[in-house]
N, C-alpha and C positions, 0 to 999 in steps of 0.2 A: 624783518622787524614786525612785531605784533602791535597793532593799533586797536585798542578796545572801543574807542568812541570816534564817531557817532555810532550808535547801536539802535536797531529798530526792535521794538517789543510789540507783542500781539495780545489781543484779548477778544475771544469769542469768534473772530473771523479775520480774513485777510484785510478787510477794509477798516477794521477797528485797530489802529496802530498808533504807536507813540515813538517818536525819534528822540533819543536822549543824547546829550553831549558831554555829560560828566556823571560822577557817582551820585551826587546829590539829586540830580534829575531822575536818575535811574531808581533811586530809593523811593522817590515820590510816585513814579509810575508803577512800581511794584506794589506800593501800598494801595493803588487804585485797581489792582488785579491784572496788570500787564506782566507778561513773561516771554521768554524766548521759546521758539518752536521746539528746540531740543528738550526743554523742560516739560512742555506739553506732551511730547512724544513719550518721554519716560513715565509720565504719570498715567496717560491714557492708553499707551501701547500702539498708537497710530497717529499719523499726521492729521491735522484738521480736514484736509481735502486729499482724497486718494489721487495718485498720479494716473494720468491717462495711459492707456495701453498703447504700445508702439504699433504703428501701421505697417502692414505687410505690403508687398507690391501687388498691383492689380493684375489679374489674369488678362492676357491679351487674346485677341481673336485667333492668333496662330496657336496659342496654348489650347484653346477650346477645340480647334480643328484637329490637333494632334491627339487629344483625348478621344475624339470621335473615331479617328482612324484606328487607334489602338483597340477600342471597343469592337469595331467592325472586324478586325483581324482575329481577336479573341473569339468572337461569335462564329467565324468561319472554322477556326480550329476545333471548337467544341462540336460543331455540326459534323465534322469528318470523323 
């Protein structure tokens, strides 16, 4: 079941918001410059704030040791 209200509208930033509970309140908020993020995205081509990049896993001490050992083996093979 689709429920349209309450709906949060935005203007200029995440902090500048208006929550509307019916079509009359929405019309008033839109007259004051509030709109939905999807409308901002369509107009500007990007969301107001970029998403943070996903974090990768941290390299452990054993990973560093394995890389050092591999480098040492490669150096010995090149020397021969």
